[in-house]
Structure formats: C-alpha cells, structure tokens
C-alpha positions in Angstrom: 0.0 0.0 0.0 1.3 3.5 -0.8 -1.2 6.4 -0.6 0.4 9.8 -0.7 -1.2 13.2 -0.2 0.6 16.3 -1.5 -1.1 19.6 -0.7 -4.4 17.8 -1.4 -7.3 20.2 -1.1 -11.0 19.4 -1.4 -14.2 20.8 0.1 -13.3 18.6 3.1 -9.5 19.2 3.6 -7.1 22.0 2.8 -3.5 21.1 1.9 -3.6 17.6 3.3 -0.1 16.0 3.4 1.1 12.6 4.5 1.8 9.1 3.5 0.1 5.7 4.3 2.7 3.1 3.4 1.4 0.0 5.3 -1.6 -1.4 7.0 -2.4 0.8 9.9 -4.8 2.3 12.4 -5.6 6.0 12.0 -7.3 8.0 14.8 -9.0 11.3 14.8 -12.4 12.7 15.7 -15.4 11.1 14.0 -16.2 14.1 11.7 -12.6 14.2 10.4 -12.6 10.4 9.9 -15.8 10.6 7.9 -14.3 13.4 5.7 -11.2 11.2 5.2 -13.4 8.4 3.9 -15.0 10.8 1.5 -11.7 11.8 0.0 -10.5 8.2 -0.3 -13.7 7.1 -2.0 -14.0 10.1 -4.5 -14.0 13.8 -4.5 -14.0 15.7 -7.8 -12.2 19.0 -8.5 -9.5 18.4 -6.0 -6.2 20.3 -6.2 -2.8 19.1 -5.2 -2.1 15.4 -5.5 -3.5 12.1 -4.2 -1.4 9.2 -5.4 -2.4 5.6 -5.0 0.5 3.2 -5.7 2.2 5.7 -7.9 -0.8 6.7 -9.9 -2.6 10.1 -9.7 -6.1 9.4 -8.3 -7.6 12.9 -8.0 -10.5 12.4 -10.3 -10.6 8.6 -10.4 -14.2 7.5 -9.5 -14.6 5.3 -6.4 -15.1 1.9 -8.1 -11.7 2.2 -9.8 -9.9 3.4 -6.7 -10.1 0.0 -5.1 -11.5 1.0 -1.6 -14.3 -0.7 0.2 -15.8 0.6 3.5 -16.4 -2.0 6.1 -18.9 -1.1 8.9 -21.8 -2.6 10.7 -24.3 -1.1 8.4 -23.1 -2.9 5.2 -25.3 -5.9 5.8 -29.1 -5.8 5.6 -30.8 -7.8 8.3 -34.0 -8.4 6.3 -32.1 -10.2 3.5 -30.4 -13.6 3.6 -26.7 -14.1 3.3 -26.8 -14.9 -0.4 -28.8 -11.8 -1.3 -26.5 -9.6 0.8 -23.5 -10.9 -1.1 -25.1 -10.7 -4.4 -25.7 -6.9 -4.0 -22.0 -6.3 -4.5 -22.0 -8.1 -7.8 -25.3 -6.8 -9.1 -23.8 -3.3 -9.2 -21.3 -4.7 -11.8 -24.2 -5.8 -14.0 -23.2 -9.5 -13.9 -25.6 -12.1 -15.0 -27.5 -14.1 -12.3 -25.6 -17.3 -13.3 -22.2 -15.6 -12.9 -23.2 -14.1 -9.6 -24.3 -17.5 -8.3 -21.0 -19.1 -9.4 -18.8 -16.5 -7.8 -20.7 -16.7 -4.5 -20.7 -20.5 -4.5 -17.0 -20.6 -5.3 -16.2 -18.2 -2.4 -18.4 -20.1 -0.1 -16.3 -23.2 -0.5 -13.8 -21.3 1.6 -16.3 -19.6 3.9 -18.6 -22.5 4.6 -21.6 -20.4 5.7 -25.3 -21.0 5.3 -26.3 -18.8 2.3 -30.0 -19.1 3.2 -29.7 -17.7 6.7 -31.0 -14.2 7.5 -28.3 -11.9 8.7 -30.0 -11.5 12.1 -29.7 -15.3 12.5 -25.9 -15.2 12.0 -23.3 -15.3 14.8 -20.4 -12.9 15.0 -18.0 -15.3 13.4 -20.2 -15.5 10.3 -20.7 -11.8 10.2 -16.9 -11.2 10.1 -16.7 -13.7 7.2 -19.4 -11.8 5.3 -17.5 -8.5 5.8 -14.5 -10.2 4.3 -16.6 -11.7 1.5 -18.0 -8.4 0.4 -14.6 -6.9 0.1 -13.4 -9.9 -2.0 -16.4 -9.9 -4.2 -16.1 -6.2 -4.9 -12.5 -6.9 -6.2 -11.2 -4.2 -3.9 -7.6 -3.9 -2.8 -8.1 -1.6 0.2 -10.5 -2.2 3.1 -11.5 0.8 5.2 -12.6 -0.6 8.6 -14.8 1.9 10.5 -14.3 1.2 14.2 -16.3 4.1 15.6 -20.0 5.0 15.8 -20.1 1.3 16.5 -23.5 0.3 17.9 -23.3 -3.4 17.4 -19.8 -3.8 19.1 -19.0 -6.3 16.4 -15.4 -4.9 15.9 -13.9 -6.0 19.2 -10.3 -7.0 19.3 -11.0 -10.7 18.7 -13.2 -10.1 15.6 -10.8 -7.4 14.2 -7.9 -9.9 14.5 -9.9 -12.5 12.7 -11.0 -10.1 9.9 -7.5 -8.7 9.2 -6.0 -12.2 9.2 -8.3 -13.1 6.4 -7.3 -9.9 4.6 -3.6 -10.7 5.1 -4.1 -14.1 3.6 -5.4 -12.5 0.4 -3.0 -9.6 0.4 -5.8 -7.1 0.9 -4.6 -3.9 2.5 -6.6 -2.3 5.3 -6.9 0.9 7.3 -8.7 0.8 10.7 -10.2 4.2 11.5 -10.8 4.9 15.2 -11.8 7.8 17.3 -9.4 6.5 20.0 -5.7 6.6 20.2 -5.4 3.2 22.0 -4.0 0.4 19.9 -6.6 -2.1 18.8 -4.3 -4.6 17.0 -0.8 -5.7 18.1 2.1 -4.6 15.8 -0.1 -2.3 13.8 1.3 1.3 13.5 -0.9 4.2 14.7 -1.2 7.3 12.6 -2.9 10.6 13.6 -5.1 12.4 11.1 -5.3 16.2 11.7 -6.8 19.0 9.7 -3.9 19.1 7.3 -1.5 16.3 8.0 -1.2 12.5 8.6 1.6 11.8 11.0 3.0 8.7 12.7 2.5 8.3 16.5 5.6 7.2 18.3 
C-alpha cells in the first residue's frame, strides 16, 4: 500500500499532506474520519495530488480506486446471506448465473449457510461476510470503521480474525478509530489532523 497526499485540497480538507505506506490504524475525531473516507472514495475537482500506488487518483471514481468501506451497516438484516453478497456483484451488472457461481465458489472457503437471514448469523459468520463483500467487490483496500459502532462487532477478537483473512489474500486495510489506543498488536498508529497525517511514536 502506498497512498500519498501532497497539498491535497478538497471541500473537506485543505493542503492535506502525508503518506500511508502500510496497513495501519488512523485515529482522529469522528467528523474528520468521515471526511477522510469521502476523499479516499471520491472527490471531484481536487487540487494538489492524491497518489495511489504511484498513480494520480484525484478524479478517479470510487469503483476504480479499489477502496471498500467495512462497517456494521453494510449488511441488511431483512435479507439472507446470499442476497447480501449478491448486491456487491449486481452493481457490476453481472448475470445471475455468474453471480451464483462467484458466491458459491467463495463459499467453498467460507462455509456459511447462504439461506440464513443476517439476524440469525453469529459474530464469526458476520466477520466472514464483511471479508466476502470486500473480496467480491474486487477491492484492494478495506477501510474498517471502528467508531459510531453500535453493534460492538469490531472488538479485538473479531478485528484480529478479519485482518488475518485480509492478510491471507493480500488485501490492504486501514482501521479508522476515534481513540488513540492500539486495537491490534504490531499495527502502527497514525494521527489524522486537519492538514496532516503523521505517525504516532
């Protein structure tokens, strides 16, 4: 992972500078974190530079930037597991047969009941489904929101499980928190301010 901001200005930030060179935890207040997600996903008419793995990404739309936001609201309780996962692929206008094959193929690894309603799934299954949605979206960067967390699903045990699955597939991740305390061992902490991303020693 190599995300670089050089005097990057949008309607959310002015002259943001800093580098994210590895999987990490970033902390700030909730409003600033939400603004940061917005600039990672897509903001048009930005000045300065936002580079992703050496490529200028200022006006690249979100689906081509490779980010996927993981939070407790990304699963719909009234739908079953299969329908929740298929929503990711339907946005790519795949045929029902192709969608079915992709989900069935991934489920050989996940081994979850595709007919279960989300509200019937345990925490272990929910974590697998967060991982599955990132994989099915063909994203390379997972943005894990660990704040405004009403379900408490992202405790240390579940975060460890989720990032171990990402590590196995070489999916990069950023954990966004509104607390400075370390959530994951050996994961560097960065601080996001109004105009700079800096390492916390």
